[in-house]
PDB file of N, H, CA, C and O in Angstrom:
ATOM      1  N   MET A   1      85.885  84.526 113.284  1.00  0.00           N
ATOM      2  CA  MET A   1      85.822  86.381 112.816  1.00  0.00           C
ATOM      3  C   MET A   1      83.973  86.788 112.203  1.00  0.00           C
ATOM      4  O   MET A   1      83.325  86.606 111.173  1.00  0.00           O
ATOM      5  N   LYS A   2      83.781  87.313 113.350  1.00  0.00           N
ATOM      6  H   LYS A   2      84.308  87.461 114.187  1.00  0.00           H
ATOM      7  CA  LYS A   2      82.460  87.921 112.658  1.00  0.00           C
ATOM      8  C   LYS A   2      82.679  88.685 111.627  1.00  0.00           C
ATOM      9  O   LYS A   2      83.774  89.197 111.393  1.00  0.00           O
ATOM     10  N   GLN A   3      81.337  88.868 110.707  1.00  0.00           N
ATOM     11  H   GLN A   3      80.448  88.452 110.897  1.00  0.00           H
ATOM     12  CA  GLN A   3      81.526  89.245 109.402  1.00  0.00           C
ATOM     13  C   GLN A   3      81.861  90.823 109.385  1.00  0.00           C
ATOM     14  O   GLN A   3      81.899  91.639 110.306  1.00  0.00           O
ATOM     15  N   LEU A   4      82.040  90.925 108.303  1.00  0.00           N
ATOM     16  H   LEU A   4      82.009  90.262 107.555  1.00  0.00           H
ATOM     17  CA  LEU A   4      82.684  92.872 108.936  1.00  0.00           C
ATOM     18  C   LEU A   4      82.485  93.237 106.796  1.00  0.00           C
ATOM     19  O   LEU A   4      82.470  92.442 105.856  1.00  0.00           O
ATOM     20  N   GLU A   5      82.359  94.948 106.845  1.00  0.00           N
ATOM     21  H   GLU A   5      82.371  95.594 107.608  1.00  0.00           H
ATOM     22  CA  GLU A   5      81.971  95.692 105.438  1.00  0.00           C
ATOM     23  C   GLU A   5      82.771  96.273 105.245  1.00  0.00           C
ATOM     24  O   GLU A   5      83.550  96.807 106.034  1.00  0.00           O
ATOM     25  N   GLY A   6      82.739  96.287 104.142  1.00  0.00           N
ATOM     26  H   GLY A   6      82.106  95.853 103.501  1.00  0.00           H
ATOM     27  CA  GLY A   6      83.658  97.371 103.882  1.00  0.00           C
ATOM     28  C   GLY A   6      82.540  97.881 103.148  1.00  0.00           C
ATOM     29  O   GLY A   6      81.393  97.435 103.167  1.00  0.00           O
ATOM     30  N   VAL A   7      83.096  99.118 102.324  1.00  0.00           N
ATOM     31  H   VAL A   7      84.028  99.480 102.308  1.00  0.00           H
ATOM     32  CA  VAL A   7      82.508 100.184 100.944  1.00  0.00           C
ATOM     33  C   VAL A   7      82.868 100.087  99.992  1.00  0.00           C
ATOM     34  O   VAL A   7      83.897  99.426  99.857  1.00  0.00           O
ATOM     35  N   MET A   8      82.371 100.556  99.060  1.00  0.00           N
ATOM     36  H   MET A   8      81.535 101.094  99.170  1.00  0.00           H
ATOM     37  CA  MET A   8      82.749 100.518  97.151  1.00  0.00           C
ATOM     38  C   MET A   8      83.124 101.973  96.875  1.00  0.00           C
ATOM     39  O   MET A   8      82.193 102.674  96.479  1.00  0.00           O
ATOM     40  N   THR A   9      83.700 102.252  96.940  1.00  0.00           N
ATOM     41  H   THR A   9      84.456 101.683  97.262  1.00  0.00           H
ATOM     42  CA  THR A   9      84.133 103.983  96.352  1.00  0.00           C
ATOM     43  C   THR A   9      83.021 104.648  94.570  1.00  0.00           C
ATOM     44  O   THR A   9      82.669 103.773  93.778  1.00  0.00           O
ATOM     45  N   SER A  10      82.840 105.409  94.418  1.00  0.00           N
ATOM     46  H   SER A  10      83.126 106.119  95.061  1.00  0.00           H
ATOM     47  CA  SER A  10      82.173 105.432  92.913  1.00  0.00           C
ATOM     48  C   SER A  10      83.342 105.480  91.943  1.00  0.00           C
ATOM     49  O   SER A  10      83.205 105.626  90.728  1.00  0.00           O
ATOM     50  N   LYS A  11      84.900 105.300  92.793  1.00  0.00           N
ATOM     51  H   LYS A  11      85.011 105.181  93.779  1.00  0.00           H
ATOM     52  CA  LYS A  11      85.325 105.148  91.342  1.00  0.00           C
ATOM     53  C   LYS A  11      85.921 103.504  91.265  1.00  0.00           C
ATOM     54  O   LYS A  11      86.916 103.033  90.713  1.00  0.00           O
ATOM     55  N   GLY A  12      84.666 102.791  92.207  1.00  0.00           N
ATOM     56  H   GLY A  12      83.858 103.173  92.656  1.00  0.00           H
ATOM     57  CA  GLY A  12      85.274 101.014  91.987  1.00  0.00           C
ATOM     58  C   GLY A  12      86.195 100.691  92.894  1.00  0.00           C
ATOM     59  O   GLY A  12      86.142  99.489  92.635  1.00  0.00           O
ATOM     60  N   GLN A  13      86.767 100.733  93.499  1.00  0.00           N
ATOM     61  H   GLN A  13      86.810 101.710  93.709  1.00  0.00           H
ATOM     62  CA  GLN A  13      87.551 101.151  94.704  1.00  0.00           C
ATOM     63  C   GLN A  13      86.573 100.376  95.719  1.00  0.00           C
ATOM     64  O   GLN A  13      85.347 100.479  95.694  1.00  0.00           O
ATOM     65  N   LEU A  14      87.527  99.351  96.876  1.00  0.00           N
ATOM     66  H   LEU A  14      88.523  99.267  96.896  1.00  0.00           H
ATOM     67  CA  LEU A  14      86.525  98.779  97.767  1.00  0.00           C
ATOM     68  C   LEU A  14      88.098  98.811  99.014  1.00  0.00           C
ATOM     69  O   LEU A  14      89.141  98.167  99.124  1.00  0.00           O
ATOM     70  N   VAL A  15      87.506  99.833  99.659  1.00  0.00           N
ATOM     71  H   VAL A  15      86.658 100.356  99.570  1.00  0.00           H
ATOM     72  CA  VAL A  15      87.822  99.966 101.009  1.00  0.00           C
ATOM     73  C   VAL A  15      87.948  98.934 102.506  1.00  0.00           C
ATOM     74  O   VAL A  15      87.226  99.174 103.473  1.00  0.00           O
ATOM     75  N   ILE A  16      88.761  98.013 102.513  1.00  0.00           N
ATOM     76  H   ILE A  16      89.349  97.818 101.727  1.00  0.00           H
ATOM     77  CA  ILE A  16      88.805  96.799 103.164  1.00  0.00           C
ATOM     78  C   ILE A  16      88.601  97.129 104.974  1.00  0.00           C
ATOM     79  O   ILE A  16      89.025  98.098 105.605  1.00  0.00           O
ATOM     80  N   PRO A  17      88.135  96.435 105.267  1.00  0.00           N
ATOM     81  CA  PRO A  17      88.225  97.210 107.067  1.00  0.00           C
ATOM     82  C   PRO A  17      89.893  96.746 107.352  1.00  0.00           C
ATOM     83  O   PRO A  17      90.571  95.809 106.931  1.00  0.00           O
ATOM     84  N   ALA A  18      90.174  97.898 108.285  1.00  0.00           N
ATOM     85  H   ALA A  18      89.623  98.659 108.627  1.00  0.00           H
ATOM     86  CA  ALA A  18      91.431  97.623 109.441  1.00  0.00           C
ATOM     87  C   ALA A  18      91.630  96.051 109.659  1.00  0.00           C
ATOM     88  O   ALA A  18      92.263  95.174 109.072  1.00  0.00           O
ATOM     89  N   LYS A  19      90.721  96.111 110.874  1.00  0.00           N
ATOM     90  H   LYS A  19      90.206  96.824 111.351  1.00  0.00           H
ATOM     91  CA  LYS A  19      91.284  94.871 111.293  1.00  0.00           C
ATOM     92  C   LYS A  19      91.099  93.750 110.227  1.00  0.00           C
ATOM     93  O   LYS A  19      90.979  92.725 110.898  1.00  0.00           O
ATOM     94  N   LEU A  20      91.009  93.399 108.812  1.00  0.00           N
ATOM     95  H   LEU A  20      91.107  94.231 108.267  1.00  0.00           H
ATOM     96  CA  LEU A  20      90.752  92.403 107.872  1.00  0.00           C
ATOM     97  C   LEU A  20      91.799  92.771 107.837  1.00  0.00           C
ATOM     98  O   LEU A  20      92.494  91.921 108.393  1.00  0.00           O
ATOM     99  N   ARG A  21      92.576  93.837 107.391  1.00  0.00           N
ATOM    100  H   ARG A  21      92.011  94.527 106.939  1.00  0.00           H
ATOM    101  CA  ARG A  21      94.371  94.152 106.403  1.00  0.00           C
ATOM    102  C   ARG A  21      95.494  93.639 107.377  1.00  0.00           C
ATOM    103  O   ARG A  21      96.385  92.796 107.263  1.00  0.00           O
ATOM    104  N   ARG A  22      95.159  94.346 108.213  1.00  0.00           N
ATOM    105  H   ARG A  22      94.436  95.030 108.306  1.00  0.00           H
ATOM    106  CA  ARG A  22      96.392  93.442 109.538  1.00  0.00           C
ATOM    107  C   ARG A  22      96.964  92.554 109.654  1.00  0.00           C
ATOM    108  O   ARG A  22      98.168  92.324 109.546  1.00  0.00           O
ATOM    109  N   VAL A  23      95.476  91.504 110.074  1.00  0.00           N
ATOM    110  H   VAL A  23      94.498  91.692 110.162  1.00  0.00           H
ATOM    111  CA  VAL A  23      95.653  90.050 109.962  1.00  0.00           C
ATOM    112  C   VAL A  23      96.303  89.462 108.815  1.00  0.00           C
ATOM    113  O   VAL A  23      97.407  88.924 108.730  1.00  0.00           O
ATOM    114  N   PHE A  24      95.059  89.749 107.615  1.00  0.00           N
ATOM    115  H   PHE A  24      94.162  90.186 107.684  1.00  0.00           H
ATOM    116  CA  PHE A  24      95.664  89.251 106.549  1.00  0.00           C
ATOM    117  C   PHE A  24      96.933  90.101 106.202  1.00  0.00           C
ATOM    118  O   PHE A  24      97.690  89.203 105.832  1.00  0.00           O
ATOM    119  N   ARG A  25      97.749  91.438 106.071  1.00  0.00           N
ATOM    120  H   ARG A  25      97.135  92.167 106.372  1.00  0.00           H
ATOM    121  CA  ARG A  25      98.812  92.007 106.039  1.00  0.00           C
ATOM    122  C   ARG A  25      99.234  92.343 104.797  1.00  0.00           C
ATOM    123  O   ARG A  25     100.265  92.184 104.143  1.00  0.00           O
ATOM    124  N   ILE A  26      97.250  93.285 104.499  1.00  0.00           N
ATOM    125  H   ILE A  26      96.412  93.413 105.030  1.00  0.00           H
ATOM    126  CA  ILE A  26      97.768  93.926 103.262  1.00  0.00           C
ATOM    127  C   ILE A  26      97.506  95.316 103.082  1.00  0.00           C
ATOM    128  O   ILE A  26      96.416  95.784 103.413  1.00  0.00           O
ATOM    129  N   GLY A  27      98.611  96.173 102.475  1.00  0.00           N
ATOM    130  H   GLY A  27      99.496  95.793 102.206  1.00  0.00           H
ATOM    131  CA  GLY A  27      99.356  97.025 102.648  1.00  0.00           C
ATOM    132  C   GLY A  27      99.102  97.990 101.404  1.00  0.00           C
ATOM    133  O   GLY A  27      98.616  97.413 100.431  1.00  0.00           O
ATOM    134  N   GLN A  28      99.270  98.936 101.304  1.00  0.00           N
ATOM    135  H   GLN A  28      99.665  99.404 102.095  1.00  0.00           H
ATOM    136  CA  GLN A  28      99.375 100.076  99.699  1.00  0.00           C
ATOM    137  C   GLN A  28     100.342  99.477  99.534  1.00  0.00           C
ATOM    138  O   GLN A  28     101.366  99.399 100.214  1.00  0.00           O
ATOM    139  N   GLY A  29      99.840  98.688  97.930  1.00  0.00           N
ATOM    140  H   GLY A  29      99.008  98.752  97.378  1.00  0.00           H
ATOM    141  CA  GLY A  29     100.187  98.168  96.803  1.00  0.00           C
ATOM    142  C   GLY A  29     100.235  96.791  96.847  1.00  0.00           C
ATOM    143  O   GLY A  29     100.653  96.025  95.979  1.00  0.00           O
ATOM    144  N   THR A  30      99.614  96.456  98.299  1.00  0.00           N
ATOM    145  H   THR A  30      99.274  97.078  99.004  1.00  0.00           H
ATOM    146  CA  THR A  30      99.642  94.619  98.186  1.00  0.00           C
ATOM    147  C   THR A  30      98.593  94.278  97.050  1.00  0.00           C
ATOM    148  O   THR A  30      97.400  94.572  97.121  1.00  0.00           O
ATOM    149  N   ARG A  31      99.313  93.491  95.789  1.00  0.00           N
ATOM    150  H   ARG A  31     100.283  93.252  95.732  1.00  0.00           H
ATOM    151  CA  ARG A  31      98.244  93.286  94.860  1.00  0.00           C
ATOM    152  C   ARG A  31      96.783  91.710  95.097  1.00  0.00           C
ATOM    153  O   ARG A  31      97.260  90.582  95.224  1.00  0.00           O
ATOM    154  N   VAL A  32      96.152  91.764  95.108  1.00  0.00           N
ATOM    155  H   VAL A  32      95.765  92.680  95.005  1.00  0.00           H
ATOM    156  CA  VAL A  32      94.844  90.524  95.600  1.00  0.00           C
ATOM    157  C   VAL A  32      94.718  89.619  94.350  1.00  0.00           C
ATOM    158  O   VAL A  32      95.619  89.590  93.512  1.00  0.00           O
ATOM    159  N   ARG A  33      93.842  89.046  94.260  1.00  0.00           N
ATOM    160  H   ARG A  33      93.110  89.069  94.941  1.00  0.00           H
ATOM    161  CA  ARG A  33      92.655  87.958  93.770  1.00  0.00           C
ATOM    162  C   ARG A  33      91.314  88.361  94.324  1.00  0.00           C
ATOM    163  O   ARG A  33      90.748  88.530  95.405  1.00  0.00           O
ATOM    164  N   PHE A  34      91.106  88.426  93.070  1.00  0.00           N
ATOM    165  H   PHE A  34      91.565  88.289  92.193  1.00  0.00           H
ATOM    166  CA  PHE A  34      88.878  88.091  93.288  1.00  0.00           C
ATOM    167  C   PHE A  34      89.142  86.589  92.930  1.00  0.00           C
ATOM    168  O   PHE A  34      90.019  86.181  92.168  1.00  0.00           O
ATOM    169  N   ALA A  35      87.907  85.580  93.855  1.00  0.00           N
ATOM    170  H   ALA A  35      87.194  85.911  94.474  1.00  0.00           H
ATOM    171  CA  ALA A  35      87.657  84.774  92.541  1.00  0.00           C
ATOM    172  C   ALA A  35      86.239  84.664  93.222  1.00  0.00           C
ATOM    173  O   ALA A  35      85.856  84.898  94.368  1.00  0.00           O
ATOM    174  N   ARG A  36      85.597  84.215  92.071  1.00  0.00           N
ATOM    175  H   ARG A  36      85.908  84.024  91.140  1.00  0.00           H
ATOM    176  CA  ARG A  36      84.017  83.962  91.915  1.00  0.00           C
ATOM    177  C   ARG A  36      83.863  82.694  93.348  1.00  0.00           C
ATOM    178  O   ARG A  36      84.647  81.754  93.474  1.00  0.00           O
ATOM    179  N   ILE A  37      82.827  82.939  94.182  1.00  0.00           N
ATOM    180  H   ILE A  37      82.190  83.704  94.080  1.00  0.00           H
ATOM    181  CA  ILE A  37      82.857  81.439  94.858  1.00  0.00           C
ATOM    182  C   ILE A  37      80.781  81.721  95.041  1.00  0.00           C
ATOM    183  O   ILE A  37      79.901  82.576  94.940  1.00  0.00           O
ATOM    184  N   GLN A  38      81.096  79.870  95.452  1.00  0.00           N
ATOM    185  H   GLN A  38      81.811  79.175  95.534  1.00  0.00           H
ATOM    186  CA  GLN A  38      78.741  80.413  95.579  1.00  0.00           C
ATOM    187  C   GLN A  38      78.251  81.885  96.742  1.00  0.00           C
ATOM    188  O   GLN A  38      78.635  81.968  97.908  1.00  0.00           O
ATOM    189  N   GLY A  39      77.427  82.816  96.103  1.00  0.00           N
ATOM    190  H   GLY A  39      77.114  82.749  95.155  1.00  0.00           H
ATOM    191  CA  GLY A  39      76.974  83.083  96.812  1.00  0.00           C
ATOM    192  C   GLY A  39      77.764  84.584  97.220  1.00  0.00           C
ATOM    193  O   GLY A  39      77.503  85.404  98.101  1.00  0.00           O
ATOM    194  N   GLY A  40      79.093  84.541  95.922  1.00  0.00           N
ATOM    195  H   GLY A  40      79.305  83.875  95.207  1.00  0.00           H
ATOM    196  CA  GLY A  40      79.709  85.928  96.217  1.00  0.00           C
ATOM    197  C   GLY A  40      81.081  85.953  95.631  1.00  0.00           C
ATOM    198  O   GLY A  40      81.337  85.313  94.611  1.00  0.00           O
ATOM    199  N   ILE A  41      82.160  86.831  96.385  1.00  0.00           N
ATOM    200  H   ILE A  41      81.952  87.351  97.214  1.00  0.00           H
ATOM    201  CA  ILE A  41      83.335  86.804  96.048  1.00  0.00           C
ATOM    202  C   ILE A  41      84.050  86.788  97.239  1.00  0.00           C
ATOM    203  O   ILE A  41      83.800  87.165  98.384  1.00  0.00           O
ATOM    204  N   ALA A  42      85.630  85.911  96.334  1.00  0.00           N
ATOM    205  H   ALA A  42      85.833  85.604  95.404  1.00  0.00           H
ATOM    206  CA  ALA A  42      86.503  86.151  97.628  1.00  0.00           C
ATOM    207  C   ALA A  42      87.800  86.787  96.958  1.00  0.00           C
ATOM    208  O   ALA A  42      88.154  86.689  95.783  1.00  0.00           O
ATOM    209  N   ILE A  43      88.303  87.337  97.809  1.00  0.00           N
ATOM    210  H   ILE A  43      88.016  87.417  98.763  1.00  0.00           H
ATOM    211  CA  ILE A  43      89.591  88.203  97.965  1.00  0.00           C
ATOM    212  C   ILE A  43      90.881  87.372  98.752  1.00  0.00           C
ATOM    213  O   ILE A  43      90.819  86.674  99.764  1.00  0.00           O
ATOM    214  N   TYR A  44      91.840  87.649  98.065  1.00  0.00           N
ATOM    215  H   TYR A  44      91.891  88.216  97.243  1.00  0.00           H
ATOM    216  CA  TYR A  44      93.275  86.558  98.477  1.00  0.00           C
ATOM    217  C   TYR A  44      93.966  87.710  98.263  1.00  0.00           C
ATOM    218  O   TYR A  44      93.780  88.373  97.243  1.00  0.00           O
ATOM    219  N   PRO A  45      94.941  88.106  99.324  1.00  0.00           N
ATOM    220  CA  PRO A  45      96.249  88.701  98.661  1.00  0.00           C
ATOM    221  C   PRO A  45      97.341  88.171  98.184  1.00  0.00           C
ATOM    222  O   PRO A  45      97.678  87.086  98.658  1.00  0.00           O
ATOM    223  N   GLU A  46      97.876  88.569  97.507  1.00  0.00           N
ATOM    224  H   GLU A  46      97.602  89.450  97.121  1.00  0.00           H
ATOM    225  CA  GLU A  46      98.904  87.754  97.088  1.00  0.00           C
ATOM    226  C   GLU A  46     100.189  87.894  97.775  1.00  0.00           C
ATOM    227  O   GLU A  46     100.888  88.844  98.126  1.00  0.00           O
ATOM    228  N   ARG A  47     100.286  86.088  97.876  1.00  0.00           N
ATOM    229  H   ARG A  47      99.718  85.316  97.592  1.00  0.00           H
ATOM    230  CA  ARG A  47     101.799  85.933  98.577  1.00  0.00           C
ATOM    231  C   ARG A  47     103.362  85.752  98.113  1.00  0.00           C
ATOM    232  O   ARG A  47     104.324  85.188  98.634  1.00  0.00           O
ATOM    233  N   GLU A  48     103.149  86.598  96.710  1.00  0.00           N
ATOM    234  H   GLU A  48     102.367  87.057  96.287  1.00  0.00           H
ATOM    235  CA  GLU A  48     104.119  87.241  96.135  1.00  0.00           C
ATOM    236  C   GLU A  48     105.968  87.713  96.978  1.00  0.00           C
ATOM    237  O   GLU A  48     107.183  87.517  96.999  1.00  0.00           O
ATOM    238  N   ALA A  49     104.829  88.413  97.502  1.00  0.00           N
ATOM    239  H   ALA A  49     103.842  88.572  97.485  1.00  0.00           H
ATOM    240  CA  ALA A  49     105.490  89.686  98.153  1.00  0.00           C
ATOM    241  C   ALA A  49     106.249  89.577  99.639  1.00  0.00           C
ATOM    242  O   ALA A  49     107.145  90.229 100.175  1.00  0.00           O
ATOM    243  N   ASP A  50     105.070  87.894 100.215  1.00  0.00           N
ATOM    244  H   ASP A  50     104.342  87.364  99.779  1.00  0.00           H
ATOM    245  CA  ASP A  50     105.747  87.907 101.775  1.00  0.00           C
ATOM    246  C   ASP A  50     107.364  88.061 101.578  1.00  0.00           C
ATOM    247  O   ASP A  50     107.956  88.859 102.304  1.00  0.00           O
ATOM    248  N   ILE A  51     108.065  87.322 100.624  1.00  0.00           N
ATOM    249  H   ILE A  51     107.583  86.674 100.034  1.00  0.00           H
ATOM    250  CA  ILE A  51     109.717  86.526 100.741  1.00  0.00           C
ATOM    251  C   ILE A  51     109.967  88.475 101.115  1.00  0.00           C
ATOM    252  O   ILE A  51     111.188  88.445 101.270  1.00  0.00           O
ATOM    253  N   ASP A  52     109.714  89.449 101.252  1.00  0.00           N
ATOM    254  H   ASP A  52     108.722  89.473 101.126  1.00  0.00           H
ATOM    255  CA  ASP A  52     110.121  90.723 100.950  1.00  0.00           C
ATOM    256  C   ASP A  52     110.381  90.523 102.474  1.00  0.00           C
ATOM    257  O   ASP A  52     111.518  90.695 102.915  1.00  0.00           O
ATOM    258  N   HIS A  53     109.160  90.098 103.433  1.00  0.00           N
ATOM    259  H   HIS A  53     108.237  89.958 103.074  1.00  0.00           H
ATOM    260  CA  HIS A  53     109.380  89.682 105.038  1.00  0.00           C
ATOM    261  C   HIS A  53     110.689  89.763 105.343  1.00  0.00           C
ATOM    262  O   HIS A  53     111.260  90.459 106.182  1.00  0.00           O
ATOM    263  N   TYR A  54     111.253  88.694 104.291  1.00  0.00           N
ATOM    264  H   TYR A  54     110.789  88.129 103.609  1.00  0.00           H
ATOM    265  CA  TYR A  54     111.658  87.805 105.673  1.00  0.00           C
ATOM    266  C   TYR A  54     113.714  87.963 104.867  1.00  0.00           C
ATOM    267  O   TYR A  54     114.662  87.198 105.046  1.00  0.00           O
ATOM    268  N   ARG A  55     113.645  89.076 104.158  1.00  0.00           N
ATOM    269  H   ARG A  55     112.876  89.698 104.013  1.00  0.00           H
ATOM    270  CA  ARG A  55     114.151  89.055 103.881  1.00  0.00           C
ATOM    271  C   ARG A  55     115.396  89.932 104.407  1.00  0.00           C
ATOM    272  O   ARG A  55     115.175  91.134 104.556  1.00  0.00           O
ATOM    273  N   GLY A  56     117.235  89.234 104.827  1.00  0.00           N
ATOM    274  H   GLY A  56     117.414  88.258 104.705  1.00  0.00           H
ATOM    275  CA  GLY A  56     117.620  90.379 105.662  1.00  0.00           C
ATOM    276  C   GLY A  56     117.374  88.728 106.969  1.00  0.00           C
ATOM    277  O   GLY A  56     118.385  88.427 107.604  1.00  0.00           O
ATOM    278  N   ILE A  57     116.514  88.154 107.133  1.00  0.00           N
ATOM    279  H   ILE A  57     115.693  88.398 106.618  1.00  0.00           H
ATOM    280  CA  ILE A  57     116.173  87.644 108.283  1.00  0.00           C
ATOM    281  C   ILE A  57     117.536  86.884 108.841  1.00  0.00           C
ATOM    282  O   ILE A  57     117.400  86.595 110.030  1.00  0.00           O
ATOM    283  N   LEU A  58     118.442  86.603 108.452  1.00  0.00           N
ATOM    284  H   LEU A  58     118.554  86.838 107.486  1.00  0.00           H
ATOM    285  CA  LEU A  58     119.356  86.065 108.436  1.00  0.00           C
ATOM    286  C   LEU A  58     120.736  86.618 109.129  1.00  0.00           C
ATOM    287  O   LEU A  58     121.577  86.140 109.891  1.00  0.00           O
ATOM    288  N   ALA A  59     120.511  87.997 108.403  1.00  0.00           N
ATOM    289  H   ALA A  59     119.828  88.385 107.784  1.00  0.00           H
ATOM    290  CA  ALA A  59     121.456  88.819 109.078  1.00  0.00           C
ATOM    291  C   ALA A  59     122.461  88.770 109.677  1.00  0.00           C
ATOM    292  O   ALA A  59     123.618  88.600 109.294  1.00  0.00           O
ATOM    293  N   ASP A  60     121.862  88.982 111.047  1.00  0.00           N
ATOM    294  H   ASP A  60     120.922  89.121 111.358  1.00  0.00           H
ATOM    295  CA  ASP A  60     122.551  89.364 112.494  1.00  0.00           C
ATOM    296  C   ASP A  60     122.944  87.601 113.414  1.00  0.00           C
ATOM    297  O   ASP A  60     123.355  87.458 114.566  1.00  0.00           O
ATOM    298  N   LEU A  61     122.576  86.357 112.234  1.00  0.00           N
ATOM    299  H   LEU A  61     122.242  86.473 111.299  1.00  0.00           H
ATOM    300  CA  LEU A  61     122.968  85.375 113.240  1.00  0.00           C
ATOM    301  C   LEU A  61     124.568  85.136 112.858  1.00  0.00           C
ATOM    302  O   LEU A  61     124.712  83.917 112.760  1.00  0.00           O
ATOM    303  N   ASN A  62     125.518  85.647 112.666  1.00  0.00           N
ATOM    304  H   ASN A  62     125.402  86.637 112.746  1.00  0.00           H
ATOM    305  CA  ASN A  62     127.287  85.444 112.491  1.00  0.00           C
ATOM    306  C   ASN A  62     126.526  84.519 111.547  1.00  0.00           C
ATOM    307  O   ASN A  62     125.555  84.003 112.100  1.00  0.00           O
ATOM    308  N   LEU A  63     126.754  84.068 109.907  1.00  0.00           N
ATOM    309  H   LEU A  63     127.543  84.487 109.458  1.00  0.00           H
ATOM    310  CA  LEU A  63     126.628  82.780 110.247  1.00  0.00           C
ATOM    311  C   LEU A  63     127.722  82.891 108.957  1.00  0.00           C
ATOM    312  O   LEU A  63     127.687  83.867 108.208  1.00  0.00           O
ATOM    313  N   PRO A  64     128.613  81.885 108.790  1.00  0.00           N
ATOM    314  CA  PRO A  64     130.049  81.614 107.970  1.00  0.00           C
ATOM    315  C   PRO A  64     130.022  82.317 106.860  1.00  0.00           C
ATOM    316  O   PRO A  64     129.293  82.009 105.918  1.00  0.00           O
ATOM    317  N   SER A  65     130.660  83.137 106.856  1.00  0.00           N
ATOM    318  H   SER A  65     131.252  83.388 107.621  1.00  0.00           H
ATOM    319  CA  SER A  65     130.460  83.489 104.950  1.00  0.00           C
ATOM    320  C   SER A  65     130.756  82.858 104.154  1.00  0.00           C
ATOM    321  O   SER A  65     130.132  83.398 103.240  1.00  0.00           O
ATOM    322  N   ASP A  66     131.478  81.722 103.527  1.00  0.00           N
ATOM    323  H   ASP A  66     131.985  81.284 104.269  1.00  0.00           H
ATOM    324  CA  ASP A  66     131.569  80.254 102.965  1.00  0.00           C
ATOM    325  C   ASP A  66     130.066  80.148 102.648  1.00  0.00           C
ATOM    326  O   ASP A  66     129.815  80.269 101.449  1.00  0.00           O
ATOM    327  N   ILE A  67     128.876  79.922 103.563  1.00  0.00           N
ATOM    328  H   ILE A  67     129.080  79.824 104.537  1.00  0.00           H
ATOM    329  CA  ILE A  67     127.787  79.502 103.351  1.00  0.00           C
ATOM    330  C   ILE A  67     127.341  79.738 102.052  1.00  0.00           C
ATOM    331  O   ILE A  67     126.639  78.829 101.607  1.00  0.00           O
ATOM    332  N   GLU A  68     127.560  80.804 101.214  1.00  0.00           N
ATOM    333  H   GLU A  68     128.130  81.542 101.575  1.00  0.00           H
ATOM    334  CA  GLU A  68     126.604  81.633 100.625  1.00  0.00           C
ATOM    335  C   GLU A  68     127.256  81.060  99.084  1.00  0.00           C
ATOM    336  O   GLU A  68     126.774  81.004  97.953  1.00  0.00           O
ATOM    337  N   HIS A  69     128.649  80.660  99.693  1.00  0.00           N
ATOM    338  H   HIS A  69     129.041  80.705 100.612  1.00  0.00           H
ATOM    339  CA  HIS A  69     129.338  79.836  98.176  1.00  0.00           C
ATOM    340  C   HIS A  69     128.753  77.819  97.835  1.00  0.00           C
ATOM    341  O   HIS A  69     129.128  77.149  96.873  1.00  0.00           O
ATOM    342  N   ASP A  70     127.963  77.421  98.774  1.00  0.00           N
ATOM    343  H   ASP A  70     127.658  77.966  99.555  1.00  0.00           H
ATOM    344  CA  ASP A  70     127.671  76.528  98.793  1.00  0.00           C
ATOM    345  C   ASP A  70     126.440  75.883  98.098  1.00  0.00           C
ATOM    346  O   ASP A  70     126.130  74.706  97.915  1.00  0.00           O
ATOM    347  N   ALA A  71     125.669  77.412  97.677  1.00  0.00           N
ATOM    348  H   ALA A  71     125.921  78.368  97.826  1.00  0.00           H
ATOM    349  CA  ALA A  71     124.655  77.063  97.219  1.00  0.00           C
ATOM    350  C   ALA A  71     124.425  76.352  95.441  1.00  0.00           C
ATOM    351  O   ALA A  71     123.412  75.732  95.117  1.00  0.00           O
ATOM    352  N   ASP A  72     125.422  76.588  94.639  1.00  0.00           N
ATOM    353  H   ASP A  72     126.245  77.092  94.902  1.00  0.00           H
ATOM    354  CA  ASP A  72     125.599  75.248  94.075  1.00  0.00           C
ATOM    355  C   ASP A  72     125.688  73.377  93.828  1.00  0.00           C
ATOM    356  O   ASP A  72     125.433  72.489  93.014  1.00  0.00           O
ATOM    357  N   ARG A  73     126.488  73.744  95.791  1.00  0.00           N
ATOM    358  H   ARG A  73     126.694  74.465  96.452  1.00  0.00           H
ATOM    359  CA  ARG A  73     126.212  72.286  95.638  1.00  0.00           C
ATOM    360  C   ARG A  73     125.434  71.328  95.554  1.00  0.00           C
ATOM    361  O   ARG A  73     124.709  71.616  96.506  1.00  0.00           O
ATOM    362  N   GLU A  74     124.828  69.984  94.968  1.00  0.00           N
ATOM    363  H   GLU A  74     125.418  69.750  94.195  1.00  0.00           H
ATOM    364  CA  GLU A  74     124.567  69.903  94.411  1.00  0.00           C
ATOM    365  C   GLU A  74     123.329  68.449  95.715  1.00  0.00           C
ATOM    366  O   GLU A  74     123.910  67.371  95.843  1.00  0.00           O
ATOM    367  N   VAL A  75     122.170  68.520  96.334  1.00  0.00           N
ATOM    368  H   VAL A  75     121.698  69.396  96.230  1.00  0.00           H
ATOM    369  CA  VAL A  75     122.274  68.213  97.464  1.00  0.00           C
ATOM    370  C   VAL A  75     121.451  66.605  96.676  1.00  0.00           C
ATOM    371  O   VAL A  75     121.222  66.373  95.489  1.00  0.00           O
ATOM    372  N   ARG A  76     121.185  65.760  97.896  1.00  0.00           N
ATOM    373  H   ARG A  76     121.371  65.949  98.860  1.00  0.00           H
ATOM    374  CA  ARG A  76     121.234  64.807  97.867  1.00  0.00           C
ATOM    375  C   ARG A  76     120.094  64.247  99.153  1.00  0.00           C
ATOM    376  O   ARG A  76     119.938  63.044  99.360  1.00  0.00           O
TER     377      ARG A  76
END
């Protein structure tokens, strides 16, 4: 990907280009981490929110209802 530019506002807010927001699924309220790297700053979107993306993904698979009761079964 070619280099893209963002803009820092007078309030210290950084505008991330739309293309990068789409690629990295950064939306309103997405938390990001900043890391100091050689020659600059890296921005990493937090991935904790990703689990919300998968919530309910199995709902339409007609899985047996007792599958959720096996959660406490020991795995070997």
